[in-house]
C-alpha distance (Angstrom), angle and dihedral (degrees) to the residues before:
residue distance angle dihedral
M1 . . .
S2 3.77 . .
T3 3.79 120.2 .
P4 3.81 109.1 -106.4
F5 3.77 115.7 -103.2
G6 3.79 109.0 -95.3
A7 3.79 94.9 27.5
Q8 3.81 122.3 113.2
V9 3.74 110.5 -73.2
P10 3.78 116.2 -120.7
S11 3.86 92.9 -108.3
P12 3.80 124.8 153.5
T13 3.73 116.1 -71.9
T14 3.95 102.6 -160.2
T15 3.84 97.3 50.3
K16 3.78 121.3 113.7
L17 3.72 110.3 -120.7
F18 3.84 104.5 161.8
N19 3.77 142.1 26.9
G20 3.70 120.0 -22.5
P21 3.83 126.9 128.8
D22 3.78 119.8 -17.4
K23 3.85 91.9 -105.0
D24 3.82 90.8 60.7
K25 3.77 90.0 48.7
L26 3.82 91.3 50.3
D27 3.86 90.4 47.5
R28 3.75 90.2 53.4
L29 3.84 93.1 46.6
A30 3.83 90.3 49.9
I31 3.76 89.9 53.9
R32 3.71 93.9 45.7
E33 3.77 89.4 52.4
I34 3.74 89.5 56.7
C35 3.77 94.4 45.8
E36 3.74 97.0 47.6
G37 3.79 93.5 39.4
W38 3.80 95.6 51.8
P39 3.82 100.3 72.9
C40 3.72 90.2 37.5
H41 3.75 92.5 55.5
R42 3.74 91.1 42.5
D43 3.80 92.4 54.8
A44 3.72 92.8 46.4
R45 3.84 89.0 50.1
N46 3.73 92.5 -121.3
W47 3.81 94.0 151.4
R48 3.76 95.5 170.2
A49 3.76 89.1 62.2
V50 3.71 94.4 45.8
F51 3.78 91.3 51.7
T52 3.71 96.1 50.3
T53 3.80 92.2 59.1
W54 3.83 90.0 63.4
S55 3.80 124.0 88.5
A56 3.79 95.6 -146.9
G57 3.75 145.8 -67.8
K58 3.66 141.5 96.0
S59 3.85 96.3 -81.4
I60 3.78 96.4 79.3
D61 3.94 89.8 50.5
D62 3.82 88.1 51.8
F63 3.77 92.1 48.6
I64 3.67 93.1 49.1
S65 3.80 91.5 46.9
A66 3.74 92.7 48.9
S67 3.87 91.3 47.7
I68 3.82 91.8 52.8
A69 3.84 92.1 48.4
G70 3.85 88.7 51.6
F71 3.79 91.8 52.3
N72 3.80 89.0 48.2
R73 3.72 90.1 53.6
G74 3.67 93.2 53.2
E75 3.85 96.0 -105.1
R76 3.79 111.0 150.8
I77 3.83 111.1 -157.5
M78 3.94 114.9 167.4
H79 3.76 130.2 177.5
A80 3.79 129.9 -147.2
A81 3.86 109.0 -151.1
M82 3.88 113.7 -145.2
G83 3.73 134.5 167.5
C84 3.90 121.3 -17.3
S85 3.75 130.4 -153.5
V86 3.88 126.1 -172.7
E87 3.84 125.8 -150.7
L88 3.89 96.3 -158.7
G89 3.85 112.5 -163.2
A90 3.94 117.2 -118.5
D91 3.72 89.6 -112.9
S92 3.90 92.0 48.2
K93 3.81 90.2 -131.5
R94 3.83 97.2 102.9
A95 3.68 135.7 32.4
V96 3.81 148.1 162.0
G97 3.74 121.5 -131.9
I98 3.79 116.4 -160.2
L99 3.79 115.3 -159.7
K100 3.75 122.1 -170.6
T101 3.78 108.9 -140.2
C102 3.78 145.0 165.0
I103 3.77 119.5 -138.8
D104 3.80 112.0 -149.2
Q105 3.87 118.6 -171.0
R106 3.76 127.1 170.6
F107 3.81 121.3 -138.1
E108 3.73 139.5 179.6
L109 3.85 113.1 -133.6
D110 3.75 137.0 173.6
G111 3.82 111.5 -86.7
E112 3.81 124.0 -125.0
K113 3.93 87.8 -123.2
G114 3.73 95.5 41.7
G115 3.82 130.4 -88.8
K116 3.72 125.5 64.6
V117 3.88 127.5 -58.7
E118 3.76 128.8 -166.4
V119 3.89 118.8 -127.2
D120 3.76 135.5 176.4
A121 3.76 119.1 -137.2
Q122 3.82 110.0 -153.2
C123 3.82 119.9 -168.5
L124 3.91 124.3 -174.5
N125 3.76 111.4 -142.8
R126 3.76 148.3 170.5
F127 3.87 108.8 -130.9
C128 3.81 106.6 -154.5
F129 3.84 117.1 -155.7
F130 3.80 116.6 -166.4
C131 3.80 101.0 -155.7
E132 3.89 135.6 -176.3
K133 3.70 134.0 -173.9
N134 3.85 113.8 -120.9
E135 3.76 130.3 -146.0
K136 3.82 89.9 -84.6
G137 3.79 92.1 56.0
E138 3.66 92.7 -109.2
W139 3.85 121.9 136.7
K140 3.78 116.3 -128.9
V141 3.84 136.7 173.7
A142 3.75 115.8 -104.7
Y143 3.87 98.5 171.9
Y144 3.75 135.3 7.8
K145 3.84 127.8 -164.7
V146 3.75 135.7 167.1
I147 3.82 133.9 -135.7
Y148 3.72 112.1 -153.0
E149 3.81 111.2 -148.7
K150 3.82 109.3 171.6
D151 3.72 140.5 -32.1
R152 3.80 144.6 -168.4
L153 3.78 140.7 -164.5
I154 3.83 119.1 -125.0
P155 3.81 125.3 -167.8
V156 3.79 109.7 -131.8
D157 3.78 88.3 -146.5
P158 3.91 106.6 38.3
R159 3.76 89.6 -152.8
K160 3.79 92.9 64.3
L161 3.76 119.2 62.5
P162 3.74 128.5 -167.7
K163 3.79 126.3 -118.8
L164 3.86 110.0 -124.8
D165 3.77 131.2 -158.2
D166 3.87 100.7 -132.9
A167 3.90 92.8 -164.5
L168 3.73 92.6 52.6
L169 3.78 93.0 42.1
S170 3.76 91.4 54.1
R171 3.82 92.1 60.6
F172 3.76 93.6 70.7
P173 3.82 123.8 80.6
Y174 3.76 120.3 -109.0
G175 3.68 97.4 -105.9
Y176 3.81 96.5 61.3
R177 3.92 102.5 12.7
Y178 3.84 99.8 132.3
L179 3.85 95.8 32.6
G180 3.96 89.2 51.0
Y181 3.64 90.3 43.2
C182 3.83 94.4 55.3
Q183 3.73 94.5 40.5
S184 3.75 90.4 53.0
L185 3.81 88.3 58.3
L186 3.74 89.4 60.1
G187 3.69 89.7 58.3
H188 3.89 97.7 -100.4
D189 3.80 117.9 147.8
V190 3.88 96.8 -126.2
M191 3.79 113.7 -159.7
L192 3.78 114.0 -128.6
D193 3.84 98.4 -155.2
L194 3.78 102.3 60.0
P195 3.98 114.4 135.7
I196 3.77 115.2 -86.5
A197 3.78 128.1 -177.2
S198 3.78 95.5 -72.7
G199 3.88 139.3 12.9
P200 3.79 140.6 62.4
D201 3.95 97.1 -46.5
H202 3.85 89.3 49.1
E203 3.81 91.9 51.7
R204 3.85 91.5 43.2
L205 3.81 86.9 58.7
Y206 3.83 94.3 51.6
E207 3.83 87.6 45.3
A208 3.84 84.2 58.0
M209 3.75 92.4 49.4
K210 3.86 89.9 55.0
A211 3.83 91.3 45.5
W212 3.77 89.8 51.6
T213 3.79 102.6 45.3
E214 3.92 100.3 28.9
Q215 3.63 111.1 26.3
G216 3.85 104.2 38.4
A217 3.80 92.5 -126.2
D218 3.80 115.8 -167.2
R219 3.76 124.9 -126.4
K220 3.74 94.7 -92.2
T221 3.81 94.5 55.6
M222 3.85 89.2 43.4
D223 3.87 91.2 51.3
E224 3.81 91.7 51.7
L225 3.76 95.4 46.7
L226 3.86 90.9 46.9
R227 3.80 95.3 38.4
V228 3.73 92.4 -123.1
K229 3.88 113.8 168.8
R230 3.76 113.9 -159.5
T231 3.72 121.2 -162.0
C-alpha cells in the first residue's frame, strides 16, 4: 500500500543530512557540486564535464549521444537547478544527492486558430543521483533517476494558444503530462510508468535509496530496484 500523499516519505533513517564533522560537510559539498553541475554542464554541451561525473558504464555514453542527437535535431531542453540535499551514508562511502530542478523544453504545436504556435513545457522534478566514493576518494555517480512532480504548458506568445488532443493527453501521468504529450508528438516513445510524486514507483525509488546507503546493496540488486537493463 502506498504512503498517503503528504506523509513522511520512506527515506533512509541512518544517513547524515546535516552538520557533523568537517569531513562529512566536505563530502556533502562535493556531492552537491556534482548534482548541481551536471544539468548546467549538460545544457552548456560540456560533455567532458558530464562524463567525468560518472563512475563507469555505457549508460552515460548513451545519454551524451542522445543529448547530442537532440541538439542536432533542434530540440531545446534546458534545466534550472534549485536546492539540493544529500543523504550521506553512515560509512561515508555512498550517498544519494537529491536536486530540485525544472526541465524546460520548447515545442511547436498546432494552434487553436490554425498555424503553428510555440510553447514551453515546464516540469518540476527531483533528480536523484546515487553516488559512491572511489578508491581515489572521488565521488562519482553510479545511478541517476528522476521523480516527476508536476508540469505545465506555457504559450510563448500568450495571444496564441495550442490545440491539444485530450485523448492523447490523458494517457500521460500527472507528473509529466504536458512534457510527455509534447515529446510524444516528436516521435519519442515516452514511458508511462516513470516515478511521480507518490505511488509505488516513487516508493520503489526510496527503497533503492535505503538499499544503496544503508544496506550495501550490490549492482544486481540496485539494477532490479531501479529497473536498469544492461546490454
